[in-house]
Structure formats: C-alpha cells, structure tokens
Backbone as CSV, one residue per row, in Angstrom:
resi,resn,N_x,N_y,N_z,CA_x,CA_y,CA_z,C_x,C_y,C_z
1,UNK,92.860,95.404,54.100,92.671,94.965,55.453,91.212,95.214,55.857
2,UNK,90.687,94.259,56.546,89.282,94.293,56.911,89.063,95.096,58.197
3,UNK,87.968,95.835,58.244,87.637,96.631,59.420,87.147,95.724,60.552
4,UNK,87.592,96.004,61.763,87.196,95.204,62.916,86.021,95.889,63.601
5,UNK,84.970,95.122,63.864,83.791,95.655,64.540,83.507,94.821,65.782
6,UNK,83.195,95.517,66.847,82.843,94.867,68.095,81.470,95.342,68.537
7,UNK,80.716,94.440,69.107,79.475,94.860,69.727,79.806,95.436,71.101
8,UNK,78.850,96.086,71.716,79.081,96.671,73.034,79.404,95.581,74.054
9,UNK,78.722,94.457,73.969,78.965,93.350,74.893,80.383,92.806,74.737
10,UNK,80.842,92.646,73.527,82.200,92.165,73.296,83.238,93.153,73.806
11,UNK,83.008,94.441,73.591,83.950,95.458,74.050,84.049,95.456,75.577
12,UNK,82.907,95.342,76.244,82.909,95.294,77.717,83.612,94.032,78.203
13,UNK,83.368,92.905,77.549,84.009,91.652,77.929,85.523,91.732,77.761
14,UNK,85.985,92.267,76.647,87.424,92.382,76.417,88.070,93.340,77.426
15,UNK,87.415,94.460,77.710,87.959,95.407,78.691,88.028,94.766,80.077
16,UNK,86.989,94.000,80.432,86.980,93.315,81.724,88.103,92.301,81.811
17,UNK,88.306,91.527,80.760,89.378,90.528,80.766,90.762,91.169,80.822
18,UNK,90.944,92.268,80.122,92.241,92.953,80.144,92.519,93.508,81.538
19,UNK,91.507,94.138,82.147,91.704,94.702,83.481,91.868,93.607,84.534
20,UNK,91.184,92.484,84.360,91.381,91.359,85.287,92.804,90.822,85.151
21,UNK,93.326,90.770,83.943,94.714,90.329,83.736,95.710,91.268,84.383
22,UNK,95.467,92.563,84.273,96.348,93.539,84.917,96.251,93.398,86.433
23,UNK,95.037,93.218,86.947,94.851,93.003,88.384,95.547,91.744,88.855
24,UNK,95.524,90.701,88.033,96.220,89.454,88.373,97.722,89.677,88.459
25,UNK,98.279,90.390,87.494,99.720,90.659,87.501,100.093,91.501,88.720
26,UNK,99.282,92.520,89.043,99.551,93.322,90.231,99.360,92.498,91.507
27,UNK,98.435,91.546,91.490,98.205,90.686,92.644,99.325,89.696,92.883
28,UNK,100.161,89.475,91.885,101.302,88.582,92.078,102.306,89.155,93.072
29,UNK,102.352,90.480,93.202,103.300,91.107,94.132,103.002,90.684,95.572
30,UNK,101.744,90.863,96.075,101.491,90.388,97.441,101.592,88.870,97.573
31,UNK,101.262,88.140,96.522,101.358,86.684,96.601,102.804,86.244,96.788
32,UNK,103.707,86.776,96.002,105.123,86.403,96.106,105.693,86.842,97.445
33,UNK,105.353,88.075,97.873,105.821,88.528,99.185,105.233,87.689,100.304
34,UNK,103.976,87.271,100.152,103.348,86.423,101.158,104.025,85.071,101.277
35,UNK,104.435,84.522,100.154,105.143,83.242,100.181,106.507,83.411,100.838
36,UNK,107.207,84.492,100.499,108.537,84.725,101.063,108.460,84.993,102.564
37,UNK,107.482,85.782,103.008,107.368,86.160,104.416,106.506,85.201,105.229
38,UNK,106.134,84.081,104.660,105.350,83.046,105.339,103.946,83.522,105.727
39,UNK,103.369,84.397,104.896,101.990,84.848,105.082,101.220,84.551,103.791
40,UNK,101.154,83.275,103.464,100.589,82.834,102.191,99.101,83.181,102.092
41,UNK,98.381,83.019,103.186,96.932,83.273,103.146,96.642,84.726,102.752
42,UNK,97.377,85.670,103.335,97.199,87.079,102.996,97.577,87.334,101.537
43,UNK,98.608,86.672,101.050,99.012,86.822,99.657,97.980,86.281,98.689
44,UNK,97.376,85.152,99.028,96.338,84.567,98.166,95.104,85.467,98.141
45,UNK,94.729,85.993,99.307,93.590,86.917,99.336,93.909,88.163,98.511
46,UNK,95.152,88.619,98.562,95.571,89.782,97.783,95.451,89.566,96.289
47,UNK,95.844,88.390,95.801,95.751,88.137,94.359,94.291,87.992,93.927
48,UNK,93.456,87.418,94.795,92.035,87.286,94.460,91.365,88.653,94.406
49,UNK,91.626,89.482,95.408,91.031,90.822,95.434,91.548,91.660,94.266
50,UNK,92.825,91.550,93.967,93.379,92.303,92.845,92.765,91.905,91.513
51,UNK,92.567,90.608,91.311,91.992,90.134,90.055,90.519,90.507,89.926
52,UNK,89.747,90.220,90.955,88.313,90.536,90.896,88.068,92.045,90.897
53,UNK,88.836,92.764,91.706,88.702,94.223,91.718,89.093,94.839,90.388
54,UNK,90.123,94.298,89.768,90.518,94.787,88.454,89.454,94.516,87.411
55,UNK,88.789,93.376,87.510,87.735,93.053,86.549,86.529,93.964,86.730
56,UNK,86.238,94.327,87.975,85.045,95.132,88.231,85.295,96.619,87.997
57,UNK,86.337,97.177,88.620,86.571,98.620,88.527,87.951,98.987,87.988
58,UNK,88.649,98.038,87.439,89.940,98.344,86.826,90.991,98.762,87.833
59,UNK,91.725,99.833,87.484,92.839,100.275,88.316,92.385,100.870,89.648
60,UNK,91.131,101.293,89.733,90.645,101.913,90.965,90.671,100.959,92.149
61,UNK,90.603,99.665,91.903,90.643,98.682,92.974,91.954,97.891,92.967
62,UNK,92.471,97.550,91.801,93.630,96.653,91.753,94.900,97.287,92.328
63,UNK,95.165,98.549,92.052,96.377,99.188,92.585,96.273,99.405,94.096
64,UNK,95.169,99.964,94.620,95.093,100.092,96.089,95.096,98.749,96.816
65,UNK,94.456,97.730,96.254,94.461,96.426,96.921,95.868,95.845,96.954
66,UNK,96.633,96.037,95.874,98.011,95.573,95.860,98.820,96.283,96.932
67,UNK,98.627,97.586,97.079,99.367,98.350,98.082,98.964,97.945,99.495
68,UNK,97.675,97.764,99.736,97.202,97.421,101.074,97.682,96.037,101.485
69,UNK,97.556,95.058,100.596,97.978,93.709,100.960,99.495,93.596,101.071
70,UNK,100.228,94.369,100.286,101.677,94.393,100.432,102.049,94.973,101.794
71,UNK,101.354,96.040,102.191,101.600,96.635,103.501,101.246,95.651,104.627
72,UNK,100.127,94.941,104.481,99.742,93.973,105.503,100.779,92.863,105.665
73,UNK,101.413,92.489,104.580,102.418,91.431,104.639,103.728,91.945,105.220
74,UNK,104.121,93.148,104.848,105.430,93.663,105.253,105.448,94.311,106.629
75,UNK,104.294,94.670,107.170,104.288,95.355,108.467,104.730,94.406,109.569
76,UNK,105.281,94.996,110.588,105.699,94.199,111.747,104.541,94.168,112.722
77,UNK,104.233,92.993,113.174,103.132,92.842,114.108,103.586,93.295,115.489
78,UNK,102.753,94.088,116.122,103.057,94.547,117.463,102.540,93.499,118.441
79,UNK,103.452,93.007,119.244,103.078,91.995,120.227,102.898,92.696,121.568
80,UNK,101.741,92.521,122.158,101.447,93.158,123.432,102.329,92.548,124.517
81,UNK,102.884,93.375,125.374,103.718,92.820,126.445,102.872,92.022,127.427
82,UNK,103.489,90.996,127.953,102.785,90.158,128.913,102.713,90.875,130.252
83,UNK,101.565,90.802,130.862,101.407,91.407,132.170,101.345,90.305,133.226
84,UNK,101.952,90.579,134.343,101.927,89.608,135.442,100.769,89.941,136.366
85,UNK,99.729,89.179,136.248,98.572,89.379,137.113,98.568,88.297,138.177
86,UNK,98.295,88.712,139.382,98.298,87.751,140.499,96.892,87.533,140.982
C-alpha cells in the first residue's frame, strides 16, 4: 500500500471542506425548523452562518450558530399590548 502525502495547503483545504460540511449538516436543523414554523428567512440565514462559520472556525461557530438560530425560530414573539391614546 502506498503512503499518502498531503501538502499543507491540501490539508487545510480538506479540513475546511470537512468542517464546512459539518456546519452545513448542523445548519439543516434551523432550516428545517424555519420551514416548519414559517420562518424560512431565519432558517436560511442559519444554514449560511453554520456553513461559513464551520469553514472558518469549525465547531466554535457552527454549534453556537445552530443553537442561536434554533432559539430564534422557536421563541415566542412578545407582542406589545395596544395602548389607547386619545
């Protein structure tokens, strides 16, 4: 069996692609929840941030972004009561 050799550039590229793929998979959670809860725009932003964040800093960005965007989708919006001004 032949020995596999990678240059530093190839190793960084492969690590970036693997982490971007993991970020994409984690970003699918807010995307699917966004589609179900009718907040598609927030879900799409979540998958983009998860993928790009995963490519740049790996798990340090992709997991928190998934949690934050999931929370943004699932939270109940507080509606301010109407005031009667005369």
